[in-house]
py3Dmol code that shows the C-alpha trace and the ligand (Angstrom):
import py3Dmol

protein = """\
ATOM      1  CA  MET A   1      -5.434  11.510  -8.481  1.00  0.00           C
ATOM      2  CA  ARG A   2      -2.498   9.236  -9.196  1.00  0.00           C
ATOM      3  CA  GLN A   3       0.842  10.015 -10.828  1.00  0.00           C
ATOM      4  CA  ILE A   4       1.489   7.939 -13.952  1.00  0.00           C
ATOM      5  CA  LEU A   5       4.945   6.450 -14.143  1.00  0.00           C
ATOM      6  CA  ASP A   6       7.239   6.864 -17.163  1.00  0.00           C
ATOM      7  CA  SER A   7       7.078   3.077 -17.579  1.00  0.00           C
ATOM      8  CA  GLU A   8       3.305   3.348 -18.146  1.00  0.00           C
ATOM      9  CA  VAL A   9       3.716   5.855 -20.988  1.00  0.00           C
ATOM     10  CA  ALA A  10       3.519   3.929 -24.270  1.00  0.00           C
ATOM     11  CA  GLN A  11       4.174   6.762 -26.744  1.00  0.00           C
ATOM     12  CA  THR A  12       5.202  10.398 -26.687  1.00  0.00           C
ATOM     13  CA  VAL A  13       5.148  13.339 -29.095  1.00  0.00           C
ATOM     14  CA  THR A  14       7.095  16.562 -29.088  1.00  0.00           C
ATOM     15  CA  SER A  15       5.084  19.711 -29.790  1.00  0.00           C
ATOM     16  CA  ASN A  16       6.534  23.242 -29.537  1.00  0.00           C
ATOM     17  CA  ASN A  17       9.372  21.882 -27.397  1.00  0.00           C
ATOM     18  CA  TYR A  18       6.967  20.121 -25.023  1.00  0.00           C
ATOM     19  CA  LEU A  19       7.510  16.379 -24.613  1.00  0.00           C
ATOM     20  CA  LEU A  20       3.994  15.013 -24.211  1.00  0.00           C
ATOM     21  CA  PRO A  21       2.668  11.510 -23.577  1.00  0.00           C
ATOM     22  CA  SER A  22       0.359  10.576 -26.470  1.00  0.00           C
ATOM     23  CA  SER A  23      -0.742   7.225 -25.122  1.00  0.00           C
ATOM     24  CA  VAL A  24      -0.548   5.488 -21.721  1.00  0.00           C
ATOM     25  CA  ASP A  25      -1.192   1.870 -20.698  1.00  0.00           C
ATOM     26  CA  ILE A  26      -2.883   2.016 -17.330  1.00  0.00           C
ATOM     27  CA  MET A  27      -5.647   0.340 -15.363  1.00  0.00           C
ATOM     28  CA  CYS A  28      -8.909   2.135 -16.192  1.00  0.00           C
ATOM     29  CA  PRO A  29     -10.070   3.834 -12.975  1.00  0.00           C
ATOM     30  CA  HIS A  30     -13.658   2.840 -13.776  1.00  0.00           C
ATOM     31  CA  CYS A  31     -13.665  -0.732 -15.185  1.00  0.00           C
ATOM     32  CA  LYS A  32     -10.186  -1.729 -13.847  1.00  0.00           C
ATOM     33  CA  ARG A  33      -9.140  -3.220 -17.224  1.00  0.00           C
ATOM     34  CA  LEU A  34      -5.588  -2.568 -18.415  1.00  0.00           C
ATOM     35  CA  VAL A  35      -6.242  -0.302 -21.401  1.00  0.00           C
ATOM     36  CA  THR A  36      -4.461   2.183 -23.649  1.00  0.00           C
ATOM     37  CA  PHE A  37      -5.668   5.772 -23.295  1.00  0.00           C
ATOM     38  CA  ASN A  38      -4.882   8.023 -26.246  1.00  0.00           C
ATOM     39  CA  LEU A  39      -4.079  11.560 -25.148  1.00  0.00           C
ATOM     40  CA  LYS A  40      -4.559  14.652 -27.309  1.00  0.00           C
ATOM     41  CA  TRP A  41      -3.296  17.887 -25.743  1.00  0.00           C
ATOM     42  CA  SER A  42      -4.517  21.282 -26.924  1.00  0.00           C
ATOM     43  CA  SER A  43      -3.610  24.501 -25.141  1.00  0.00           C
ATOM     44  CA  LEU A  44      -0.069  24.326 -23.842  1.00  0.00           C
ATOM     45  CA  ASN A  45       0.850  26.305 -20.780  1.00  0.00           C
ATOM     46  CA  LYS A  46       4.036  25.934 -18.811  1.00  0.00           C
ATOM     47  CA  ASN A  47       2.065  25.566 -15.532  1.00  0.00           C
ATOM     48  CA  LEU A  48      -0.704  23.135 -16.326  1.00  0.00           C
ATOM     49  CA  VAL A  49      -2.275  21.223 -19.233  1.00  0.00           C
ATOM     50  CA  TYR A  50      -5.134  18.816 -19.106  1.00  0.00           C
ATOM     51  CA  THR A  51      -7.138  16.610 -21.363  1.00  0.00           C
ATOM     52  CA  LEU A  52      -9.672  13.831 -21.105  1.00  0.00           C
ATOM     53  CA  SER A  53      -9.771  10.407 -22.697  1.00  0.00           C
ATOM     54  CA  ARG A  54     -12.343   7.691 -23.005  1.00  0.00           C
ATOM     55  CA  CYS A  55     -11.649   4.084 -21.989  1.00  0.00           C
ATOM     56  CA  ALA A  56     -11.931   1.772 -25.003  1.00  0.00           C
ATOM     57  CA  GLY A  57     -13.331  -0.910 -22.663  1.00  0.00           C
ATOM     58  CA  CYS A  58     -16.102   0.785 -20.652  1.00  0.00           C
ATOM     59  CA  GLY A  59     -16.371   4.140 -22.414  1.00  0.00           C
ATOM     60  CA  ASP A  60     -16.046   6.155 -19.223  1.00  0.00           C
ATOM     61  CA  ILE A  61     -14.014   9.341 -19.177  1.00  0.00           C
ATOM     62  CA  SER A  62     -10.814   9.884 -17.226  1.00  0.00           C
ATOM     63  CA  TYR A  63      -8.974  13.206 -16.812  1.00  0.00           C
ATOM     64  CA  PHE A  64      -5.253  13.615 -17.448  1.00  0.00           C
ATOM     65  CA  ILE A  65      -3.245  16.490 -16.094  1.00  0.00           C
ATOM     66  CA  ILE A  66       0.373  17.513 -16.573  1.00  0.00           C
ATOM     67  CA  VAL A  67       1.958  19.950 -14.144  1.00  0.00           C
ATOM     68  CA  ASP A  68       5.401  21.191 -13.253  1.00  0.00           C
ATOM     69  CA  PHE A  69       7.094  21.284 -16.669  1.00  0.00           C
ATOM     70  CA  LYS A  70      10.876  21.282 -16.445  1.00  0.00           C
ATOM     71  CA  GLU A  71      13.666  21.469 -19.018  1.00  0.00           C
ATOM     72  CA  ILE A  72      15.116  18.029 -19.429  1.00  0.00           C
ATOM     73  CA  ASN A  73      17.998  18.649 -21.856  1.00  0.00           C
ATOM     74  CA  GLU A  74      20.140  21.234 -23.595  1.00  0.00           C
ATOM     75  CA  GLN A  75      17.553  21.685 -26.327  1.00  0.00           C
ATOM     76  CA  LYS A  76      15.312  22.982 -23.543  1.00  0.00           C
ATOM     77  CA  VAL A  77      12.658  20.319 -24.135  1.00  0.00           C
ATOM     78  CA  LEU A  78       9.982  20.576 -21.410  1.00  0.00           C
ATOM     79  CA  LYS A  79       8.625  17.535 -19.647  1.00  0.00           C
ATOM     80  CA  GLY A  80       6.057  17.526 -16.843  1.00  0.00           C
ATOM     81  CA  SER A  81       4.553  15.189 -14.305  1.00  0.00           C
ATOM     82  CA  LEU A  82       1.487  13.318 -15.573  1.00  0.00           C
ATOM     83  CA  PHE A  83      -1.493  12.501 -13.325  1.00  0.00           C
ATOM     84  CA  VAL A  84      -4.791  10.695 -13.879  1.00  0.00           C
ATOM     85  CA  TYR A  85      -8.111  11.360 -12.160  1.00  0.00           C
ATOM     86  CA  PRO A  86      -9.977   9.542 -10.689  1.00  0.00           C
ATOM     87  CA  GLU A  87      -7.558   7.127  -9.107  1.00  0.00           C
ATOM     88  CA  ALA A  88      -8.258   3.387  -9.571  1.00  0.00           C
ATOM     89  CA  ASP A  89      -8.393   2.053  -6.034  1.00  0.00           C
ATOM     90  CA  ARG A  90      -5.165   0.151  -6.069  1.00  0.00           C
ATOM     91  CA  ARG A  91      -4.098  -1.689  -2.978  1.00  0.00           C
ATOM     92  CA  LYS A  92      -1.109  -0.200  -1.223  1.00  0.00           C
ATOM     93  CA  ALA A  93       1.381  -1.678   1.257  1.00  0.00           C
ATOM     94  CA  ILE A  94       0.389  -1.351   4.894  1.00  0.00           C
ATOM     95  CA  GLU A  95       1.506   1.975   6.343  1.00  0.00           C
ATOM     96  CA  GLY A  96       4.735   1.907   8.377  1.00  0.00           C
ATOM     97  CA  ILE A  97       6.027  -1.383   6.946  1.00  0.00           C
ATOM     98  CA  ASN A  98       9.191   0.264   5.570  1.00  0.00           C
ATOM     99  CA  GLU A  99      10.263   1.300   9.086  1.00  0.00           C
ATOM    100  CA  VAL A 100      10.030  -2.232  10.530  1.00  0.00           C
ATOM    101  CA  GLU A 101      13.585  -3.575  10.978  1.00  0.00           C
ATOM    102  CA  ASP A 102      12.560  -7.211  11.603  1.00  0.00           C
ATOM    103  CA  PHE A 103      10.744  -7.374   8.256  1.00  0.00           C
ATOM    104  CA  SER A 104      13.624  -8.525   6.041  1.00  0.00           C
ATOM    105  CA  ASP A 105      14.369  -7.480   2.474  1.00  0.00           C
ATOM    106  CA  GLY A 106      13.152 -10.874   1.296  1.00  0.00           C
ATOM    107  CA  LEU A 107       9.825 -10.392   3.077  1.00  0.00           C
ATOM    108  CA  HIS A 108       9.535  -6.873   1.649  1.00  0.00           C
ATOM    109  CA  ARG A 109      10.027  -8.179  -1.877  1.00  0.00           C
ATOM    110  CA  ALA A 110       7.543 -10.992  -1.332  1.00  0.00           C
ATOM    111  CA  TYR A 111       4.972  -8.586   0.146  1.00  0.00           C
ATOM    112  CA  GLU A 112       5.485  -6.077  -2.676  1.00  0.00           C
ATOM    113  CA  SER A 113       5.050  -8.779  -5.331  1.00  0.00           C
ATOM    114  CA  THR A 114       1.834  -9.923  -3.595  1.00  0.00           C
ATOM    115  CA  ILE A 115       0.328  -6.398  -3.735  1.00  0.00           C
ATOM    116  CA  ASN A 116       1.488  -5.791  -7.307  1.00  0.00           C
ATOM    117  CA  VAL A 117       0.004  -9.066  -8.499  1.00  0.00           C
ATOM    118  CA  TYR A 118      -3.255  -8.352  -6.605  1.00  0.00           C
ATOM    119  CA  ASN A 119      -3.451  -4.980  -8.367  1.00  0.00           C
ATOM    120  CA  THR A 120      -3.139  -6.701 -11.743  1.00  0.00           C
ATOM    121  CA  ARG A 121      -6.207  -8.782 -10.692  1.00  0.00           C
ATOM    122  CA  GLU A 122      -4.384 -12.133 -10.998  1.00  0.00           C
ATOM    123  CA  TRP A 123      -6.321 -13.841  -8.227  1.00  0.00           C
ATOM    124  CA  THR A 124      -4.772 -17.308  -8.351  1.00  0.00           C
ATOM    125  CA  ALA A 125      -1.250 -15.891  -8.372  1.00  0.00           C
ATOM    126  CA  THR A 126      -2.122 -13.574  -5.481  1.00  0.00           C
ATOM    127  CA  ALA A 127      -3.438 -16.464  -3.386  1.00  0.00           C
ATOM    128  CA  VAL A 128      -0.244 -18.436  -4.056  1.00  0.00           C
ATOM    129  CA  LEU A 129       1.938 -15.435  -3.106  1.00  0.00           C
ATOM    130  CA  CYS A 130      -0.050 -14.878   0.137  1.00  0.00           C
ATOM    131  CA  ARG A 131       0.623 -18.449   1.154  1.00  0.00           C
ATOM    132  CA  ARG A 132       4.319 -18.037   0.278  1.00  0.00           C
ATOM    133  CA  LEU A 133       4.462 -14.834   2.333  1.00  0.00           C
ATOM    134  CA  LEU A 134       2.856 -16.602   5.312  1.00  0.00           C
ATOM    135  CA  GLU A 135       5.616 -19.256   5.036  1.00  0.00           C
ATOM    136  CA  GLY A 136       8.259 -16.499   4.954  1.00  0.00           C
ATOM    137  CA  ILE A 137       6.773 -14.737   7.989  1.00  0.00           C
ATOM    138  CA  THR A 138       6.538 -17.986   9.964  1.00  0.00           C
ATOM    139  CA  LYS A 139      10.149 -18.913   9.137  1.00  0.00           C
ATOM    140  CA  THR A 140      11.301 -15.475  10.234  1.00  0.00           C
ATOM    141  CA  LEU A 141       9.720 -16.028  13.658  1.00  0.00           C
ATOM    142  CA  LEU A 142      10.792 -19.659  14.129  1.00  0.00           C
ATOM    143  CA  PRO A 143      14.313 -21.086  14.757  1.00  0.00           C
ATOM    144  CA  SER A 144      15.907 -22.764  11.682  1.00  0.00           C
ATOM    145  CA  GLU A 145      15.487 -26.347  13.021  1.00  0.00           C
ATOM    146  CA  GLU A 146      11.678 -25.933  12.691  1.00  0.00           C
ATOM    147  CA  HIS A 147      11.751 -24.718   9.099  1.00  0.00           C
ATOM    148  CA  ASP A 148      11.413 -28.141   7.438  1.00  0.00           C
ATOM    149  CA  LYS A 149       8.108 -28.927   9.197  1.00  0.00           C
ATOM    150  CA  PRO A 150       4.825 -28.501   7.277  1.00  0.00           C
ATOM    151  CA  LEU A 151       3.310 -25.027   7.496  1.00  0.00           C
ATOM    152  CA  ALA A 152       0.379 -26.116   9.652  1.00  0.00           C
ATOM    153  CA  LYS A 153       2.813 -27.627  12.174  1.00  0.00           C
ATOM    154  CA  GLN A 154       5.007 -24.487  12.099  1.00  0.00           C
ATOM    155  CA  LEU A 155       1.943 -22.345  12.860  1.00  0.00           C
ATOM    156  CA  GLU A 156       1.033 -24.637  15.764  1.00  0.00           C
ATOM    157  CA  ILE A 157       4.427 -24.216  17.457  1.00  0.00           C
ATOM    158  CA  LEU A 158       4.653 -20.494  16.748  1.00  0.00           C
ATOM    159  CA  PRO A 159       3.150 -19.400  20.126  1.00  0.00           C
ATOM    160  CA  ASN A 160       5.790 -21.513  21.971  1.00  0.00           C
ATOM    161  CA  LYS A 161       8.685 -19.918  20.168  1.00  0.00           C
ATOM    162  CA  THR A 162       7.686 -16.254  20.096  1.00  0.00           C
ATOM    163  CA  ASP A 163       5.965 -14.242  22.774  1.00  0.00           C
ATOM    164  CA  LEU A 164       2.754 -13.196  21.010  1.00  0.00           C
ATOM    165  CA  HIS A 165       1.427 -11.395  24.122  1.00  0.00           C
ATOM    166  CA  ARG A 166       4.437  -9.146  24.628  1.00  0.00           C
ATOM    167  CA  PRO A 167       3.555  -6.384  22.101  1.00  0.00           C
ATOM    168  CA  ILE A 168       0.038  -5.966  23.462  1.00  0.00           C
ATOM    169  CA  MET A 169       1.191  -5.887  27.109  1.00  0.00           C
ATOM    170  CA  THR A 170       3.892  -3.297  26.289  1.00  0.00           C
ATOM    171  CA  LEU A 171       1.284  -1.252  24.476  1.00  0.00           C
ATOM    172  CA  ALA A 172      -1.234  -1.366  27.343  1.00  0.00           C
ATOM    173  CA  HIS A 173       1.423  -0.392  29.903  1.00  0.00           C
ATOM    174  CA  ALA A 174       2.641   2.469  27.720  1.00  0.00           C
ATOM    175  CA  ILE A 175      -0.891   3.935  27.690  1.00  0.00           C
ATOM    176  CA  ARG A 176      -1.187   3.456  31.483  1.00  0.00           C
ATOM    177  CA  LYS A 177       2.146   5.227  32.116  1.00  0.00           C
ATOM    178  CA  GLY A 178       1.237   8.059  29.751  1.00  0.00           C
ATOM    179  CA  GLY A 179      -2.104   8.411  31.523  1.00  0.00           C
ATOM    180  CA  ASN A 180      -0.331   8.725  34.876  1.00  0.00           C
ATOM    181  CA  LEU A 181       1.333  11.905  33.606  1.00  0.00           C
ATOM    182  CA  GLY A 182      -2.098  13.499  33.207  1.00  0.00           C
ATOM    183  CA  ALA A 183      -3.760  11.971  36.249  1.00  0.00           C
ATOM    184  CA  HIS A 184      -1.170  12.996  38.864  1.00  0.00           C
ATOM    185  CA  PHE A 185      -0.299  16.661  39.092  1.00  0.00           C
ATOM    186  CA  ASP A 186       3.361  17.236  38.331  1.00  0.00           C
ATOM    187  CA  LEU A 187       4.556  20.462  36.695  1.00  0.00           C
ATOM    188  CA  GLU A 188       7.760  18.761  35.501  1.00  0.00           C
ATOM    189  CA  LYS A 189       5.940  15.953  33.694  1.00  0.00           C
ATOM    190  CA  GLU A 190       2.854  17.449  32.052  1.00  0.00           C
ATOM    191  CA  PRO A 191       1.535  15.714  28.958  1.00  0.00           C
ATOM    192  CA  ASN A 192       2.082  17.766  25.825  1.00  0.00           C
ATOM    193  CA  GLU A 193       0.797  17.467  22.257  1.00  0.00           C
ATOM    194  CA  GLU A 194       3.461  14.985  21.291  1.00  0.00           C
ATOM    195  CA  THR A 195       2.760  12.642  24.259  1.00  0.00           C
ATOM    196  CA  THR A 196      -1.017  12.792  23.797  1.00  0.00           C
ATOM    197  CA  LYS A 197      -0.814  12.222  20.012  1.00  0.00           C
ATOM    198  CA  LEU A 198       1.263   9.129  20.721  1.00  0.00           C
ATOM    199  CA  MET A 199      -1.241   7.985  23.358  1.00  0.00           C
ATOM    200  CA  VAL A 200      -4.214   8.362  21.020  1.00  0.00           C
ATOM    201  CA  ASP A 201      -2.209   6.435  18.377  1.00  0.00           C
ATOM    202  CA  LEU A 202      -1.584   3.679  20.924  1.00  0.00           C
ATOM    203  CA  ILE A 203      -5.271   3.557  21.901  1.00  0.00           C
ATOM    204  CA  ASP A 204      -6.096   3.197  18.198  1.00  0.00           C
ATOM    205  CA  TYR A 205      -3.667   0.233  17.925  1.00  0.00           C
ATOM    206  CA  LEU A 206      -5.166  -1.312  21.092  1.00  0.00           C
ATOM    207  CA  ILE A 207      -8.755  -1.038  19.753  1.00  0.00           C
ATOM    208  CA  GLU A 208      -7.647  -2.415  16.420  1.00  0.00           C
ATOM    209  CA  TYR A 209      -5.806  -5.327  18.042  1.00  0.00           C
ATOM    210  CA  LEU A 210      -8.459  -6.253  20.616  1.00  0.00           C
ATOM    211  CA  PHE A 211     -11.698  -5.526  18.787  1.00  0.00           C
ATOM    212  CA  ILE A 212     -11.423  -4.835  15.073  1.00  0.00           C
ATOM    213  CA  LEU A 213      -8.791  -7.401  14.120  1.00  0.00           C
ATOM    214  CA  PRO A 214     -10.424 -10.405  15.952  1.00  0.00           C
ATOM    215  CA  GLN A 215     -13.767  -9.636  14.304  1.00  0.00           C
ATOM    216  CA  ARG A 216     -12.214  -9.316  10.820  1.00  0.00           C
ATOM    217  CA  ILE A 217     -10.264 -12.499  11.306  1.00  0.00           C
ATOM    218  CA  GLU A 218     -13.435 -14.327  12.395  1.00  0.00           C
ATOM    219  CA  GLU A 219     -15.350 -13.039   9.360  1.00  0.00           C
ATOM    220  CA  LEU A 220     -12.521 -13.968   6.997  1.00  0.00           C
ATOM    221  CA  ASN A 221     -12.240 -17.405   8.532  1.00  0.00           C
ATOM    222  CA  ASN A 222     -15.988 -18.044   8.246  1.00  0.00           C
ATOM    223  CA  TYR A 223     -15.824 -16.975   4.592  1.00  0.00           C
ATOM    224  CA  VAL A 224     -12.868 -19.240   3.806  1.00  0.00           C
ATOM    225  CA  GLU A 225     -14.529 -22.209   5.677  1.00  0.00           C
ATOM    226  CA  LYS A 226     -17.704 -21.808   3.576  1.00  0.00           C
ATOM    227  CA  MET A 227     -15.794 -21.942   0.268  1.00  0.00           C
ATOM    228  CA  PRO A 228     -16.115 -25.156  -1.738  1.00  0.00           C
ATOM    229  CA  LYS A 229     -13.173 -27.393  -0.909  1.00  0.00           C
ATOM    230  CA  ASP A 230     -12.047 -28.191  -4.466  1.00  0.00           C
TER     231      ASP A 230
END
"""
ligand_1 = """\
1
ZN
Zn -12.787 1.372 -18.442
"""
view = py3Dmol.view(width=600, height=400)
view.addModel(protein, "pdb")
view.setStyle({"model": 0}, {"cartoon": {"style": "trace"}})
view.addModel(ligand_1, "xyz")
view.setStyle({"model": 1}, {"stick": {}})
view.zoomTo()
view.show()
């Protein structure tokens, strides 16, 4: 289930003091086309209303639900939050990216645009934005005197300018130190839920970094290498 934004609501009607969306422009959860769903609401109830609508493209049915009606003005007009089910599998930003201080505002914007454009199924534009984002990331990691070099050259010198091994070594040592708490009996320093949750998280990152990521990168590279050159 996904919440539909006000900006995706094309038209509204007011019925018995309820402000209701009568059509929405969204990506069909089934065929992924951007289509207009017309919404006809019947029984109104302050807690929940629902309806269904058929995609004009593929003919499949999606369900629309409004919950949590609230008064929005002095005329006591009620407006609720609109949701659609099922949810089209839209790509989302990688978890935790908002907490990374070194990922600048410019990179955030470039990354967000890339994901938004991907979700609109504009493949050429997405590929261009990915390349632009790679340039942005490389520039962030390299000193300014290297920025004018071609991207391939910048990537080549990247390992000399930034310590690519450091994060993984810090990670491995953190797990070792946490493990020592459990392995050596010490009443003062017993591992608790918080420590062990963190350790399992770290193990997940380690497995991802050492096993999953290299395999995915290899598969992706083989795929790209096999693509026709023009
Ligand atoms: Zn459809």
